[in-house]
C-alpha positions in Angstrom: -21.8 -14.2 -1.0 -22.0 -11.7 1.8 -19.5 -8.9 2.0 -19.0 -6.7 5.1 -18.0 -3.1 4.6 -17.0 -0.4 7.1 -19.6 2.3 7.6 -17.5 4.7 5.5 -17.3 2.3 2.6 -20.9 1.5 2.8 -21.7 5.2 2.7 -19.6 5.6 -0.4 -21.3 2.8 -2.2 -24.7 4.2 -1.3 -23.6 7.6 -2.5 -22.7 6.1 -5.9 -26.1 4.5 -6.2 -27.9 7.7 -5.1 -25.9 9.6 -7.8 -27.8 7.7 -10.4 -24.7 6.3 -12.0 -25.4 2.8 -10.7 -28.7 1.0 -10.2 -27.6 -0.9 -7.0 -24.7 -1.7 -4.7 -23.8 -4.8 -6.7 -23.1 -2.7 -9.8 -20.8 -0.4 -7.8 -18.8 -3.3 -6.4 -18.6 -5.0 -9.8 -17.3 -1.8 -11.3 -14.7 -1.3 -8.5 -13.5 -4.9 -9.0 -13.2 -4.4 -12.8 -11.2 -1.2 -12.1 -9.0 -3.0 -9.7 -8.3 -5.8 -12.2 -7.6 -3.3 -15.0 -5.2 -1.2 -12.9 -3.6 -4.0 -10.8 -0.4 -4.3 -13.0 0.0 -0.5 -13.0 -0.3 -0.3 -9.1 2.2 -3.1 -8.9 4.7 -1.3 -11.1 4.2 2.0 -9.1 4.9 0.1 -5.8 7.9 -1.6 -7.4 9.3 1.7 -8.7 9.0 3.2 -5.2 10.8 0.3 -3.6 13.6 0.6 -6.2 13.9 4.3 -5.4 14.2 3.6 -1.7 16.7 0.8 -2.3 18.8 3.3 -4.4 18.8 5.8 -1.6 20.0 3.1 0.8 22.8 1.8 -1.5 23.9 5.4 -2.3 24.1 6.0 1.5 26.2 2.9 2.0 28.4 3.8 -1.0 29.1 7.2 0.6 30.0 5.7 3.9 26.8 6.5 5.8 26.2 2.9 6.8 26.2 1.6 10.4 28.5 -1.3 11.1 26.7 -3.9 13.2 29.2 -6.0 15.2 26.9 -8.3 17.2 23.3 -9.5 17.6 22.9 -7.3 20.6 23.9 -4.2 18.6 21.4 -5.3 15.9 18.6 -5.7 18.5 19.5 -2.3 20.0 19.2 -0.7 16.5 15.8 -2.3 16.0 14.7 -1.1 19.4 15.7 2.4 18.5 13.8 2.2 15.2 10.7 1.0 16.9 10.7 3.9 19.4 
């Protein structure tokens, strides 16, 4: 298998090997993948919690009357255009 890394990531891998903690680049990549597997559920939960916080803010705003009534597709398109710019 061949993996392409950006110059920055390649530099980081080389620095880990040069530090003496790893014998070669493969060990660095294997360790990174093990770390990712170990923490994948935690990262998912953090992202989900953040999304829930954002949804709560939005529903609170709607409940307090801060929502915007969209009466037509043209109005929705205009809102999206405003958000993009």
